[in-house]
C-alpha positions in Angstrom: -5.0 -15.0 9.4 -8.7 -14.6 8.8 -9.4 -17.9 7.1 -7.3 -21.0 6.6 -5.4 -21.0 3.2 -6.3 -24.7 2.7 -9.7 -23.4 1.7 -8.0 -21.5 -1.1 -7.0 -22.9 -4.5 -3.2 -23.4 -5.1 -1.9 -20.4 -7.0 -4.4 -17.9 -5.9 -2.9 -14.5 -5.9 -4.0 -11.0 -5.1 -2.7 -8.9 -7.8 -5.0 -5.9 -8.2 -4.5 -3.1 -10.8 -4.1 0.4 -9.8 -7.7 1.2 -11.0 -9.0 -1.8 -9.1 -7.2 -0.6 -5.8 -8.7 2.9 -6.2 -11.9 2.5 -7.8 -13.1 -0.6 -6.0 -11.3 -1.4 -2.7 -10.5 2.3 -1.5 -14.0 3.3 -2.7 -15.9 0.7 -0.9 -13.6 1.3 2.2 -14.4 4.9 2.4 -18.3 4.3 1.9 -18.0 1.9 5.0 -18.8 -1.2 2.8 -17.5 -4.4 4.2 -15.6 -6.9 2.2 -16.7 -10.6 2.5 -13.0 -11.6 3.2 -10.2 -9.5 4.4 -7.7 -9.0 1.4 -6.5 -5.5 2.5 -6.2 -5.2 6.2 -6.1 -1.8 8.1 -2.9 -1.0 9.9 -1.2 2.1 10.9 2.0 1.1 9.2 4.1 3.8 10.5 4.2 2.0 13.9 6.1 -0.7 12.2 9.4 -1.2 10.4 9.2 -2.3 6.7 10.5 -5.9 7.2 7.8 -6.4 9.8 4.8 -5.5 7.4 4.8 -8.7 5.4 4.5 -10.7 8.6 1.7 -8.4 9.7 0.0 -8.7 6.4 0.2 -12.5 6.4 -1.4 -12.4 10.0 -4.3 -10.0 9.0 -5.1 -11.0 5.5 -7.1 -14.0 4.1 -4.8 -14.2 1.2 -1.1 -14.3 2.1 1.7 -12.1 0.3 4.1 -13.8 -1.9 6.8 -11.7 -0.3 7.0 -9.2 -3.1 4.1 -6.8 -2.1 1.3 -6.5 0.3 -1.6 -3.9 0.9 -2.8 -2.0 3.7 -5.6 0.6 4.5 -4.0 3.2 6.7 -5.4 6.4 7.9 -4.0 9.5 6.0 -1.2 11.3 7.6 1.7 13.9 7.1 4.1 12.3 9.6 5.7 9.2 8.3 8.0 8.3 11.1 8.7 4.7 12.1 10.6 3.5 15.2 13.8 3.4 13.4 13.4 5.7 10.4 10.9 7.5 8.0 9.4 7.2 4.6 10.1 10.1 2.4 8.0 11.1 -0.8 9.8 11.1 -4.0 8.6 13.4 -6.7 7.1 10.6 -8.6 3.3 11.1 -8.8 1.1 9.3 -11.2 -2.7 10.0 -12.1 -4.8 6.8 -11.9 -7.5 7.0 -14.5 -10.6 4.9 -15.1 -9.9 2.0 -17.5 -13.0 2.8 -19.7 -12.6 6.6 -19.7 -10.2 9.4 -19.2 -11.7 10.2 -15.7 -9.1 10.8 -13.2 -10.0 8.4 -10.2 -7.0 8.9 -7.9 -3.4 9.5 -7.5 -0.3 7.3 -6.9 2.7 8.7 -4.9 5.9 7.0 -4.4 7.8 6.9 -1.1 11.3 5.4 -0.2 12.3 4.4 3.3 15.3 6.1 5.0 16.9 4.4 8.1 17.9 6.5 10.8 16.7 10.2 11.8 16.9 13.2 9.5 20.5 14.3 9.7 22.0 10.7 9.8 19.6 8.8 7.6 20.4 6.8 4.6 18.3 5.9 1.9 17.4 2.1 1.5 16.1 0.1 -1.4 12.6 -0.2 0.2 9.8 1.7 -1.5 6.1 2.0 -1.3 3.2 3.4 -3.3 0.4 5.3 -1.8 -3.0 5.5 -3.4 -5.7 8.1 -2.8 -9.0 9.0 -4.2 -9.5 12.2 -6.2 -11.4 13.6 -3.4 -10.8 15.9 -0.5 -13.0 13.9 1.8 -10.7 10.8 1.7 -9.3 10.2 5.1 -7.8 6.8 4.3 -5.2 5.6 1.8 -4.2 2.3 0.4 -0.4 1.6 0.9 1.4 -1.0 -1.1 5.0 -1.5 0.5 7.2 -3.2 -2.2 10.5 -4.7 -1.3 12.8 -3.3 -3.9 12.6 0.5 -5.0 14.0 -0.4 -8.4 10.6 -2.2 -9.1 9.1 1.2 -9.9 12.2 3.2 -10.7 12.1 4.6 -14.3 14.0 2.5 -16.9 17.2 4.0 -18.3 
């Protein structure tokens, strides 16, 4: 971990809104502006299995995950294979708008993890959101793996 958690107040959490992820963190990353502390580490997450991501986040980030979500910067790519499975995009896409206007800042896509290879794969309850800027020059994305896919399933 980048810094000892003893320096942080008890109860400190990193819970950014979607517009903060896109409008602040991803924008600064793509401009090459460095954060003073590492709260969103860079990791090519497709080299790791989903259960390993929380441990990797806690090793790389200054603020540990509570186990329900963590965030990574990851180079944009079309292939989302992991050593033992793959992430598949669902049809769920959401436009991220600036809080003070109707300006579209970015897009959130949802993915679900499938264990195994294409023919023999089975869908799991592991899900992830990917955030991109509304720009064709964006070569990085913020990934927000979440433990339970139902946490962003539409209510019945």
